[in-house]
C-alpha positions as CSV (number, residue, x, y, z in Angstrom):
1,X,109.2,69.8,141.8
2,X,108.3,73.6,142.6
3,X,105.8,74.9,139.9
4,X,107.4,78.1,138.1
5,X,104.3,80.7,137.0
6,X,104.7,81.3,133.8
7,X,104.0,85.0,132.7
8,X,103.6,86.3,128.5
9,X,105.4,88.7,127.4
10,X,103.1,91.6,126.6
11,X,103.1,93.3,123.1
12,X,103.6,97.2,123.9
13,X,100.6,99.7,122.7
14,X,98.3,96.5,122.0
15,X,95.0,98.9,122.6
16,X,91.8,97.4,121.3
17,X,92.2,93.2,121.7
18,X,93.2,91.0,124.2
19,X,96.5,89.5,123.7
20,X,96.1,85.9,122.8
21,X,98.9,83.4,123.0
22,X,98.2,82.1,119.7
23,X,98.5,85.3,118.2
24,X,102.6,85.1,116.8
25,X,102.6,88.3,114.5
26,X,102.0,91.9,114.9
27,X,102.7,95.2,112.9
28,X,103.0,98.6,112.8
29,X,100.0,100.2,111.0
30,X,99.2,103.8,110.9
31,X,101.3,104.3,114.0
32,X,99.2,101.7,116.2
33,X,100.3,97.4,116.6
34,X,97.7,95.5,115.3
35,X,97.4,91.7,114.5
36,X,99.1,90.8,111.6
37,X,98.1,87.6,111.2
38,X,95.9,85.7,113.8
39,X,94.1,83.0,112.3
40,X,96.0,81.6,109.2
41,X,95.2,83.8,106.1
42,X,93.5,80.3,104.0
43,X,90.9,80.0,106.5
44,X,90.2,83.7,106.6
45,X,90.4,84.2,103.6
46,X,87.1,81.9,103.0
47,X,85.5,83.2,106.4
48,X,83.4,86.2,104.6
49,X,81.9,83.2,102.4
50,X,81.4,80.8,104.3
51,X,81.1,82.0,108.0
52,X,82.3,85.4,109.4
53,X,85.1,87.0,110.5
54,X,86.0,90.0,113.2
55,X,88.9,92.5,112.1
56,X,90.2,95.3,114.4
57,X,92.9,97.3,112.6
58,X,91.0,100.1,111.7
59,X,90.2,101.4,115.2
60,X,91.8,104.7,116.2
61,X,90.6,108.1,116.1
62,X,87.3,109.0,115.2
63,X,86.8,112.9,114.4
64,X,83.0,115.0,115.1
65,X,82.6,117.9,113.6
66,X,80.1,119.9,115.2
67,X,78.6,123.2,114.6
68,X,76.5,125.6,112.9
69,X,78.7,125.3,109.7
70,X,79.3,121.7,109.9
71,X,77.1,120.7,107.1
72,X,78.3,123.4,105.2
73,X,81.9,122.7,105.6
74,X,81.0,118.7,104.9
75,X,79.3,119.4,101.8
76,X,82.3,121.7,100.7
77,X,84.7,118.9,101.0
78,X,82.4,116.3,99.5
79,X,81.9,115.2,95.8
80,X,78.1,113.8,97.5
81,X,75.4,116.0,98.0
82,X,75.2,116.4,101.9
83,X,71.7,117.9,102.5
84,X,69.6,114.7,101.8
85,X,71.1,113.0,104.7
86,X,68.8,111.7,107.6
87,X,70.0,111.7,111.2
88,X,71.2,107.5,112.0
89,X,72.7,106.9,108.6
90,X,76.0,107.4,107.1
91,X,77.6,108.7,103.6
92,X,80.7,107.2,101.9
93,X,82.3,110.8,101.0
94,X,84.3,111.1,98.5
95,X,86.9,114.1,99.0
96,X,89.1,115.8,95.9
97,X,91.8,118.5,96.0
98,X,91.6,121.1,93.7
99,X,93.1,118.7,90.8
100,X,90.0,116.3,91.1
101,X,92.3,113.7,92.7
102,X,90.9,111.7,95.5
103,X,92.5,113.1,98.8
104,X,90.4,111.5,101.2
105,X,87.2,108.9,101.2
106,X,85.7,108.1,104.4
107,X,82.5,106.8,106.0
108,X,80.9,109.5,107.8
109,X,77.3,109.3,110.5
110,X,75.3,111.8,110.5
111,X,75.0,111.3,114.5
112,X,72.6,115.1,114.8
113,X,71.5,117.7,112.4
114,X,75.0,119.6,113.6
115,X,77.1,116.8,114.1
116,X,79.1,114.1,111.5
117,X,81.5,111.2,112.5
118,X,84.3,110.1,110.3
119,X,86.2,107.3,111.5
120,X,89.3,105.3,110.0
121,X,89.6,107.8,107.5
122,X,92.1,110.9,106.9
123,X,90.2,113.9,107.9
124,X,92.6,116.5,106.4
125,X,90.2,117.6,103.9
126,X,88.0,118.7,106.9
127,X,91.1,120.1,108.9
128,X,92.8,122.2,105.4
129,X,89.0,124.0,105.7
130,X,88.9,124.7,109.4
131,X,92.5,126.2,108.7
132,X,91.0,129.0,106.5
133,X,88.6,130.3,109.5
134,X,85.5,130.2,107.1
135,X,83.7,127.6,108.8
136,X,82.0,128.4,112.5
137,X,82.6,124.2,113.7
138,X,85.1,122.7,115.9
139,X,86.7,118.9,115.3
140,X,86.3,116.6,118.3
141,X,88.6,113.5,118.6
142,X,88.1,110.5,120.2
143,X,90.0,107.1,120.1
144,X,87.8,104.2,119.6
145,X,87.9,100.5,118.5
146,X,85.8,99.4,115.1
147,X,85.4,96.0,114.9
148,X,84.7,94.9,111.4
149,X,82.3,91.6,110.8
150,X,81.4,90.0,107.5
151,X,80.0,87.1,106.2
152,X,76.5,85.1,106.1
153,X,76.5,84.5,110.0
154,X,78.0,88.0,110.9
155,X,74.4,89.2,111.7
156,X,73.3,86.2,113.7
157,X,76.5,86.4,116.4
158,X,75.9,90.0,116.7
159,X,72.4,89.7,117.5
160,X,73.4,87.0,119.8
161,X,76.2,88.7,121.3
162,X,73.9,91.5,121.7
163,X,70.6,89.8,122.3
164,X,68.9,92.2,119.6
165,X,66.8,91.7,116.8
166,X,69.3,93.7,114.0
167,X,67.1,92.1,111.0
168,X,65.6,95.2,109.6
169,X,69.0,97.6,109.9
170,X,69.2,99.1,106.2
171,X,72.7,99.5,104.8
172,X,74.4,102.8,106.2
173,X,72.1,102.5,109.3
174,X,73.5,102.8,112.4
175,X,72.1,102.1,116.1
176,X,73.2,101.9,119.7
177,X,73.3,98.3,121.1
178,X,74.0,96.9,124.6
179,X,76.1,93.8,125.0
180,X,74.6,91.7,128.5
181,X,77.3,91.8,131.1
182,X,79.4,94.7,129.7
183,X,79.2,98.2,131.0
184,X,80.2,99.2,127.1
185,X,78.2,101.8,125.3
186,X,78.4,100.1,121.6
187,X,77.2,100.9,118.1
188,X,76.5,98.8,115.6
189,X,76.3,99.7,111.7
190,X,75.6,97.9,108.6
191,X,78.5,98.7,106.2
192,X,81.7,96.8,105.0
193,X,84.1,96.0,102.9
194,X,83.9,92.0,101.9
195,X,81.2,92.4,99.0
196,X,78.5,90.3,100.8
197,X,76.6,90.5,104.4
198,X,78.6,93.2,106.5
199,X,78.1,94.9,110.2
200,X,80.9,97.0,112.3
201,X,80.6,97.3,116.0
202,X,82.5,100.8,117.3
203,X,82.8,102.0,120.9
204,X,85.1,103.8,123.0
205,X,88.8,102.6,122.7
206,X,89.5,101.7,126.3
207,X,86.2,99.0,126.0
208,X,87.8,97.7,123.1
209,X,89.5,94.8,124.7
210,X,86.4,93.2,126.5
211,X,84.0,93.9,123.8
212,X,86.5,92.2,121.0
213,X,86.8,89.0,123.3
214,X,83.5,88.4,124.1
215,X,82.3,88.8,120.4
216,X,85.4,86.7,119.6
217,X,84.5,83.7,122.1
218,X,80.8,83.4,121.0
219,X,81.8,83.6,117.4
220,X,84.8,81.1,117.7
221,X,82.2,78.6,119.6
222,X,79.2,78.9,117.7
223,X,79.8,80.6,114.3
224,X,83.3,79.6,113.3
225,X,84.7,83.1,113.6
226,X,88.2,83.7,112.0
227,X,90.2,86.5,113.4
228,X,90.7,88.5,110.1
229,X,94.6,90.1,110.1
230,X,96.6,93.4,108.2
231,X,98.3,90.2,106.0
232,X,94.8,89.2,104.6
233,X,92.5,92.4,105.0
234,X,92.7,93.8,101.6
235,X,92.0,90.5,99.4
236,X,88.4,91.6,100.6
237,X,88.5,94.5,99.3
238,X,90.0,93.6,96.2
239,X,87.1,90.8,95.6
240,X,84.5,93.0,96.9
241,X,85.3,95.7,94.4
242,X,86.4,98.4,97.0
243,X,89.0,101.1,96.0
244,X,90.9,101.9,98.7
245,X,93.6,104.3,99.6
246,X,96.5,102.6,101.6
247,X,95.8,99.6,99.4
248,X,94.9,100.5,95.8
249,X,96.1,103.9,95.1
250,X,98.1,106.8,97.6
251,X,95.9,109.9,98.7
252,X,96.8,113.4,97.0
253,X,97.0,114.9,99.8
254,X,100.5,113.1,100.6
255,X,101.8,115.8,98.0
256,X,100.3,118.6,99.7
257,X,103.3,120.6,101.7
258,X,100.8,121.7,104.2
259,X,99.9,118.1,105.2
260,X,103.1,116.7,104.6
261,X,104.3,119.1,107.4
262,X,101.3,118.7,109.5
263,X,102.4,115.4,111.2
264,X,99.4,113.4,110.2
265,X,100.9,111.6,107.8
266,X,101.1,108.2,109.6
267,X,102.4,105.6,107.0
268,X,103.9,107.7,103.8
269,X,103.3,105.1,100.8
270,X,106.3,102.9,99.6
271,X,106.4,103.3,95.6
272,X,106.9,99.6,94.3
273,X,105.9,98.2,90.9
274,X,107.2,98.9,87.3
275,X,106.1,102.5,87.4
276,X,108.4,104.6,87.8
277,X,108.4,105.7,91.8
278,X,109.1,109.5,90.3
279,X,105.4,109.0,88.5
280,X,103.3,109.8,91.5
281,X,100.2,110.5,88.8
282,X,100.0,106.6,88.6
283,X,99.5,106.0,92.4
284,X,96.7,108.6,92.5
285,X,92.9,108.2,91.1
286,X,89.9,110.9,91.0
287,X,86.5,109.4,91.1
288,X,86.0,108.0,87.8
289,X,89.0,106.1,87.9
290,X,87.6,103.9,90.9
291,X,84.1,104.2,89.8
292,X,83.0,106.6,92.3
293,X,81.5,109.3,89.4
294,X,78.0,108.2,90.3
295,X,78.1,109.8,94.0
296,X,79.3,113.1,92.6
297,X,76.3,115.6,92.8
298,X,77.3,119.1,90.8
299,X,74.2,121.1,92.3
300,X,76.7,122.2,95.3
301,X,80.2,124.0,95.4
302,X,83.1,121.9,96.6
303,X,86.8,121.4,96.1
304,X,87.9,120.1,92.9
305,X,84.5,120.5,91.4
306,X,85.4,122.1,88.0
307,X,88.0,119.2,87.5
308,X,85.7,116.3,88.2
309,X,83.0,117.8,86.2
310,X,85.0,117.9,83.5
311,X,85.8,114.3,83.7
312,X,82.2,113.0,84.2
313,X,81.6,114.6,80.8
314,X,84.7,113.0,79.2
315,X,85.7,109.9,80.8
316,X,89.2,108.6,80.0
317,X,89.3,105.8,82.6
318,X,87.5,103.1,84.8
319,X,88.1,100.3,87.0
320,X,87.8,96.9,86.4
321,X,89.6,93.5,87.7
322,X,92.2,92.2,86.1
323,X,92.6,88.2,86.3
324,X,96.4,87.2,86.0
325,X,97.3,84.0,83.9
326,X,98.0,81.4,86.1
327,X,100.7,79.9,83.9
328,X,102.6,83.1,84.3
329,X,102.5,83.8,87.9
330,X,103.4,79.8,88.3
331,X,107.0,80.7,86.0
332,X,107.2,83.8,88.9
333,X,107.3,81.2,91.5
334,X,109.3,78.8,89.2
335,X,111.8,81.3,89.1
336,X,113.1,81.7,92.3
337,X,114.1,78.0,92.2
338,X,116.1,78.5,89.0
339,X,120.1,80.2,88.6
340,X,119.9,83.8,87.4
341,X,118.1,86.0,88.8
342,X,114.5,85.7,89.6
343,X,111.4,87.3,88.9
344,X,110.2,89.9,91.6
345,X,108.7,87.5,94.8
346,X,105.0,87.6,94.7
347,X,103.7,87.0,98.3
348,X,100.6,85.7,99.1
349,X,97.7,86.5,99.9
350,X,98.6,90.3,98.9
351,X,101.2,91.3,96.6
352,X,103.6,93.5,98.3
353,X,102.8,93.3,101.6
354,X,102.7,96.8,102.6
355,X,99.1,98.7,103.4
356,X,100.7,102.2,101.6
357,X,98.8,102.5,98.5
358,X,102.1,102.9,96.6
359,X,102.4,100.2,94.5
360,X,101.2,100.8,90.7
361,X,102.0,98.4,87.4
362,X,101.9,99.1,84.1
363,X,99.5,97.8,81.9
364,X,99.7,97.4,78.4
365,X,97.8,96.0,75.3
366,X,99.2,92.8,73.8
367,X,101.1,95.0,71.1
368,X,102.5,97.2,74.3
369,X,100.6,100.1,74.1
370,X,100.1,101.5,77.7
371,X,96.5,101.7,78.8
372,X,96.0,101.4,83.2
373,X,97.3,101.0,86.2
374,X,97.6,97.6,88.0
375,X,97.2,98.0,92.0
376,X,95.8,95.6,95.0
377,X,97.2,92.3,93.7
378,X,95.6,89.4,95.9
379,X,95.6,85.7,95.6
380,X,92.2,84.7,96.2
381,X,91.6,81.5,97.9
382,X,88.3,81.2,97.2
383,X,88.5,81.7,93.2
384,X,92.0,79.8,93.1
385,X,93.0,83.2,90.9
386,X,96.0,85.7,91.0
387,X,93.5,88.7,90.8
388,X,93.9,92.9,90.6
389,X,92.3,96.2,90.5
390,X,93.1,98.1,87.5
391,X,92.0,101.9,86.3
392,X,91.9,101.5,82.4
393,X,91.0,103.2,79.4
394,X,87.6,103.1,79.0
395,X,87.9,101.3,75.4
396,X,90.0,98.7,77.0
397,X,87.2,97.8,79.6
398,X,85.3,95.2,77.9
399,X,85.2,91.6,79.8
400,X,87.1,89.1,78.1
401,X,89.6,91.5,76.9
402,X,92.9,90.5,77.0
403,X,96.0,92.8,78.3
404,X,99.5,92.6,80.0
405,X,100.6,93.4,83.3
406,X,104.3,94.1,83.9
407,X,105.0,92.6,87.2
408,X,108.3,93.7,88.9
409,X,109.6,96.8,90.5
410,X,111.0,99.8,87.6
411,X,114.8,99.4,87.0
412,X,114.5,95.9,87.5
413,X,113.2,92.4,86.0
414,X,110.2,92.7,84.4
415,X,107.7,89.8,83.9
416,X,105.0,90.5,81.4
417,X,101.9,88.9,82.9
418,X,99.0,87.9,81.0
419,X,95.7,88.9,82.1
420,X,92.2,89.0,81.2
421,X,89.5,91.5,82.2
422,X,86.9,90.5,84.6
423,X,83.6,91.4,86.4
424,X,83.9,94.3,89.1
425,X,83.2,93.2,91.8
426,X,84.4,90.2,91.3
427,X,82.8,88.8,94.3
428,X,79.9,87.2,92.9
429,X,78.0,86.3,96.0
430,X,74.7,88.7,97.2
431,X,75.9,92.3,97.9
432,X,75.3,93.8,101.2
433,X,72.7,96.5,99.9
434,X,70.6,93.9,98.2
435,X,71.0,90.3,101.0
436,X,67.7,88.9,101.8
437,X,67.1,89.1,105.2
438,X,65.0,86.4,105.9
439,X,66.9,84.0,104.9
440,X,69.1,84.9,108.1
441,X,68.7,83.1,110.8
442,X,67.8,85.6,114.5
443,X,70.6,85.4,116.8
444,X,68.0,86.3,119.4
445,X,67.4,83.8,122.1
446,X,63.6,83.5,123.3
447,X,63.9,82.9,126.8
C-alpha cells in the first residue's frame, strides 16, 4: 500500500506560537489569532498554584515613546509619579480621562533616560497627548511576542531555558537573556497576573514560534508546564486580584469620539449582564474603584487630576471579591434541564466568555438597595467556588457581608444569587513581591 503523506491545515495569522496538532480551538482576540484552549482548562487552572504555565495571548504591538519630552508626556498621562523611576525597571501606569475614569493602564518599562516602552496595552492616552503637538517625542512601534510564565516552577524553568541565574531579580525588573541554541534577543521581566511567582519573556515577534517551542517543550518535559489559552486566562486575574480592562471593566476611551474614529479599538465591548447596556458608567472604573488609588501622586499635573484628587478625599467605592452561593449557582445549571425559560447559562471557567470588558451585573443589599457592580465572574477549580470581582460601596465592603448578585441579561430572566464579600486578592498563596527566592530551586545546570 502506498503511504500517503498527511499535511496539517495551517491556521492563518497564527504568528507567535507554532501550530501544535493537539490544539483544537483558536480565537480572534484583538485582531490576532491566539490559542483559545490548548491544554484543558481544568488542569491549566491549577498550573500557577502547582507547577507553571506559558501564555502567548498578549503578544502584539509594543510602543516605545522616545525623545526629550518623553518623560514629561508619560507623567502627564499617568496618576503615578514618573520621575522616581530607575532605568531597567517597570511601573504599572494608570491613565485616566478628564473625568477621572480609567482610559488605559499598562506595564511600562524605562529602557533609557528618554525612552519608555509599553506592551500589551492601549497607548491611546500617549497618542492623544502627542496629537496636541506640545511634546517633543516620537512613538515607535514593534511587533513582539510576550510569553507569560507563572507558578512555583516558573523561575526554575526559565533559568533552565536560559542557563542564567535570575534569582536576584526584583519585581518589575527586566534584563536581557540568551537562550542557548537560538539566535534571538530575549528580555525577561519579573511580573505577572497570577498572584504568585510570575515572569514574562519578550522579543521580536518573528522569533516567537522558536522561543515558544523551546520553552514549552522544556517546560512540559521537566516542569509539568501547561499552555494557558484565552478561555482560562482571566481566572488568574480574578483569583489574583488584578482588575483588567477587557475583563473587569471597559476603557473610558471607548466613549471618546477621537478614539472611536482612530481605528485603534480592535475589540469593542459587548454589553451583557443585568445592568442596562445603556449604562456605560457601570462598565467603567476610577482608580479608587479598583484599589489603585495608592498609586496616585498629586505632586504633578496629569489628565483627570481634579477628579482623581476629589475621589481620593472622599472615596465612594472600593473593590472586593464575591463568593457566590454554591446552591444558587447549581440552580442556574439545574434550570437548563427543566421545562420553562432557564436562567442565563453560566459558562466555565469564565462567564461570559468574551474578553471585552462589557459585562456588568447589579449587586444589591439583601433588602434590595443597589450597592455595586460585579464582573469578571469565574469558576475557581482550585477553590471549588464561583467568584467575581466587585466594585462596591465602601460601607458594604466588610468581609462576610452578605449581598445579592443579579445574574442574567437586562430585560431577561434574572437569578438573584446570594454572595458573600471575601478577601481581595482571593488567592491566598505567597505573592510575587513577597516570594522567598531561597525556596526556589535553581534551573542552572552546572557543567
